[in-house]
N, C-alpha and C positions, 0 to 999 in steps of 0.2 A: 304756417300761418296767413290766412288771407289777407289782403289789403282791407278789407271791410273790420275785420277782427283789430288789425294795426292800429287803422283808425280811429276805433272806438278806445283802446286800451290808450292812447295816446291823448284823449278827450280827456278820458278819466283822471288818468295820472301825471299826465305832461306839464300841466300848469304848477303842480307841486313841488315838479323837478328843479331844486334851488341848493345850491351851495350855499350857506350864511354864513361869513367870516367879516369880524372889523380888524383894522388896523389897531395894535396900541401902542404908545409912546414908547418913546425909541430907549429910553431909559430903564425898559423892561427885560427880563432873561429870553422873553418872546415877542416875537412879534404879530403873530396873529390869534386873534380866538374865534374859532369854529364855534357853531352852536346849531342845535336842531337836528343832531348827526344822525340818530334814529330813526327819523321821520323821513331822512333821505335815504337811510338805507332801505326802510321799509318801501319808498317810492322803486327805488330801484329793484327789489324785488321782483315788482310787479310789472317791471319792463326788460326785464335780462334775456326774456325768449325772443324779444324783437328781433328780426333778421338786421344788420348792417349794422347794429351798434354795441352788438355781443363781445368783441375787439376792446373796445373801451370799458365795458362793464368788468369785465375778466382784469383787466390793470387795474382797476380801480378797488379790486377784491385781494390786490396784491401788496396795497397800501396802507399805511399806518390806521386809515379808518376802518377798517375792518379788524386790528387786531385788538380792540377795547369796546366795552359797552357802553362807555361813557358820552354820554348825550354832548357834553361839551369839552373841547381839547384845547391848549393851546399849542402852537405852532411855531418854525420857522417859517421864513420866506418861502425857502425849498420845498415844506412840506405844504404849503398853503399853494403856492402856483401850480404843484404836481395836479392834486384834486380841482383845483378852479379849471384847469387845462382839459382835463380829461371830462368834468362834467360840460363843459361849453361844447365839445366836441360831441357828445352825445343829444344835447340838445339841437345843434345844427342836425344832427341827421335825424331825427327826429321829427323838425320842422318840414324837412325836406320829403320823407317817407308820408308826410301828414299831405302836402301838395299832391305828393304823386297819385294819393289815394281820392281824393277830392276832385282829382280832375277826372277820375273813372266816370265812364259814360252813364253808367247804372246807377251810380251813388244816392243814395236820397228817394228814391222810388219808389211810392206805397205800397204798390202792388206784386215785387218784383222780390224774391228770394235767392240767396246761394246756396248752390246744395254743395257739398263735398260727399264727392264718391266714396267707397272704403276701397281699399286695394284689390287691384283688379289681375286676375292671370291669362284669361281667357275670354272669348266674345261669349264663351255659354253663361261663365261668370257675371260677363254683363248682360245679357240677356235676364237672368236670372235677377237681377239688381235692380234693372231697368222693370219687370214685374212689381218690385217692391214696391218700389217707389209709385208705381203706379196705384197701388192698392193703400198705401200710407197717404199719398197726396192726392191724384186727379182723382180717384173715388169720390173720397168725402167733402170736396169743395163742388162737386158737379151737382148742387141739390137748387132748385129753384129760391130757397132763400138765403142763399150762399150767392147767387150769380157769379159762379169762378169758371174758370176756363184754361186749361193749361198750355203754356206755349215757350217752348225751351228755345231761348234768342242768341246762345252762344257758350261756349265754354273756354274756358279759360285755362292757362298754363300753369304747370308745376304739379302738385298733386290735382287729382283733375277734379274741376268746380263749373257746375252748370249755372246759367245765369237763367231763371226760368220763371215767366209772367203768370201770375195766378186769375190775371183779368179783373179782380176786386179787393177791396180791402177788408171786405169780409171773410173772402178767402183766404187774405195771410191771416188775419186772428184767429178762424178757425183753424189752420196750420200750425199755429203758435200754440193753442190749446192742446192740440195732439201731440205735439212737440215733449209739454210740460208733463202733460199726463205720461209719455213715453217714457220721460226721465225719470218718473216717479214709480214706473213700472219696472226698469230696469236695475234702479237702488231696491226694490225690495227682494227683485229674480237675486240680485246677488247676496241682500241678507239672509232670504232663505237656505239659498246653498249653503253658506258659510254656519246657518242653522242646523240645518240635516247633517252636514259634515261632523258637527261636534254632537249631535245624537245618536251619529254611529260609533262614537269612541265608547260611548258609556254602556255598561252593562247592560242591556234592556233584550225582552225578548223579541222575537221576530214582530209578532202581534200588537205589539207596545210601539216598535219603532215605527209598523207600516201607520198607526193610526195619528201618530205624531207627523208624519212625511204626509199623509192624507189630507190632515187638519191647517198643513202649511200651503198645501194646495189648494183648498176651497176658500181660505183667508185671500189668497192673491187671487181667485176668481173673483172672489166679491170688493176685491179694491179694484179690478180692471171695470167691471161692470158699473160700480159707482162713479170713475170717473169718466164713462164713455156717457152715462145719465145725464150728468153736472155738466158734459162738455153740449151733449142733444139738445137738453133745459134751456141752455145759454143761446146755441148757435143756430137751432133749425126751428121750422112752424111745425113739424113730424117728428113727434118723438117716438114710433112704434117701436117694437121689438125689432124689426129688419132693420131699423135706423142704428139701433144701439150693438144689433150686432156687427155692420160695418165699422161702426167706428172702433169696436173692441178689436177688430182685424188691424184698422190702420194703428190704432196704438200698442198693439204685439210688433208689426211688423216695424214700424218706426224704432222702437226699443231696441231690437235684435242689428238695426242698420248701426243705429247709433254703438251700440256695443261693438261693432265690427270696423267703428272710427267714421262713421258719416255724421256731418254736420250739417244743421239747416239754420240760416242766417237770416234777416230780412237787410233787405236794402235800404227801408228807408231811415230817414233822421230821427223819426218822431220817438221821443223817450220812451213813452209809453206802447208801444209797437216793439221797439227794441227791447224793453224788461218782460213781455210778455213771452218771450222765448226764453228757452233755461241757458245757465252759464255751462258750457260744455268742460271750463276750466273747474269746476266746482259741483260737478255733479251727484257726488257724497252727500254734500248738504240740503240737496232740494226737498223741497217738502209740498205737498199734494194743495192743488191751489182751492180744495175743496175745504182743506184744516182752513188755510189763509182767509177765505170767505167768511167761515164760520167766525174765526178770530174778528174778525171786523164787524159781525152783525153782534 
């Protein structure tokens, strides 16, 4: 998980991480009353994959808090102190990680991307991936209406991440739209494969099966064309067929890269820009921006 992903997750869920308990009078059987436990567990489920706090989260899972679905529980002093201490350690760790992420040189720049490369085993694979990113990012932003230009600034350690400048906010917004459409196409491709596999289990004649598969491919091609046309209409001054074909190539290429483990994230702290990129942890829930736009209208 990249620092920018950690920072966004902490911003979204960190403020809600709270163990709420109140001390009870001494004449009661229990010393503390804990509440809003379901909310606490939900927040932890969204933070547990962040590095450096996983040990504390696992320890929490072994405590009384995960042995019941009750939202309110009455506790001994030891039970209360055990969870309170672990939650405090998690909050401290998140605070430290957030400070590190904020100190990142490029964090918050509106015309930068963080790009995670797929797993590579040879220079030949690296060359192919570089060419894919050229088709997916560099070619579509080199347009007068976008004013974009690729500038690889640095590579970061761990899983290979590149910090790439695109020259303009318009270029970032265009790539966001391409990434979103690519995620939609990836989802539709997966659904088509499941449907095709199911169709092959049915007692169908070869001709009928071929008709079904052909219809699926036509539907996918239509969805791809619609996504490309919507992007061209929104981001380009020229919406001729060559522009549409370049966008279709970019969308398909990025969809394949996402399938292989790539991520493309904005450096910008602008919430609108952040939301315009797909959530790579919930790609199965993504919906076409065309559908969302139609619903708004």
